[in-house]
Each structure stands twice: as structure tokens, then as C-alpha cells.
N, C-alpha and C positions, 0 to 999 in steps of 0.2 A: 397634378392631382392623380393622373392615371398611374403613376409609379408608387403611390402610397400603399395600395393593397398588396402588390407583389412584395414590397419591402417589409410590410407587416407579416406576411406569410413566411418570408425567409427568416425574419427575426424570431417569430414564434417557433419555427422548426429548430433554429439554433439554440433557443432557450430550452426547449424540451430535450434536445440531444445533450446539452450540458447538464441538465438535471439528471438524466439517465446515467451519464458518465459519473457524476458525483455520487449517485446512489450505489453504483457498482463499486466505486472506490471505497465507500463507507463499509459495504459488505465485506470486501476483501480485507480491510483493516480490522474489522471485528473478528473475522476468521483467523487472521494472523495473531491477534492478541489472545484469542482462545487457545490456539495451538501452543503459544508460549506459556500460558498459564497451566495447560495440561501437562507440560514438560516439567512443571514444578518451579517455574520462575514467576516473577511479578510482572504484570503488564495489564493495566486497566484500559489504557487508550494509546494507540499508535499515533505518534505525532509526525513521524518522518520514516520513510523507507526508500532505499535506493539500491541498485545493483552496484556492487564494488567491482568495477571493470578491471582493476589491477589483479585482485585475487581470482576473479573469474576467468582471466585470460589463460591461466595455466591448468585449469581443471574444471570442476563443476561450478555452477553459478552460485555466487555468494551474495546474499542480500543483507545489508546493514539496516537494522530496525531500531528506532528510538521510541521508547515508551515514556510518555510524560503526561501527568495529569495536573500539573502546576503545583503539586506538593511533593512528588517523588519523580526521580529521573533515572532510567536504566537504559542501557544499550545492549543489543544482542547481534550476533552474527549467525544467520541462518544459511546452512548449506542445502542446496536444492538438488533433487534428482533430475534425470533427463526429462521426466514427465511432469516437472514443476511441482513436486511434492517435497515437503520438508524432510530432509534426511537427518539433520543434526542441528541442534540449537546450542550456542555457546554464549557466554557473557563476553561482550566486546570490551576489551581492555585497552 
């Protein structure tokens, strides 16, 4: 019995940290989708994004972004600057 309260406190902290991380991720995805739309491309919802380690190894960081709203699907290659701002957006072929 004496371990239930500490376990609940730890579980509660873990759940709130996960919720904060999820909220931060959603905000980042919305900002990325907005930047892609502002560049003249289609992106209603980011469904996947990851750093392309092969292309990033020889120069600036390259992020592969997939936009998918279950009716349309597009993929983009974002080239980042050293201060993590988007320098260039290209269609990923």
C-alpha cells in the first residue's frame, strides 16, 4: 500500500510530460505545414517527418516530410540552415 502513492505520482508526471511533448510536436507539425503552404505547395497535415541522415551527412540537414490527410499525399524535402530554419523546400521525388 505504501508504494501506491509514489507510483501514482510518477505515473501522473509521466503522463503530463508525454502530453506536453505531444503538444509541442503538434505545434511543430502545424508550423511545418504552414511553411510548406506559404512556399506554394500543398500540405494540410504532416503525417511523418524525419532527418535524412544520408543526405545530411554531406552538408546541411535535410528533413523528409510527408503530408497526408487521407485524401491526398505529397512528400517534400526541406533543407535546413544551421539555426534550424527552412532554407529550401522541394518536392520529394
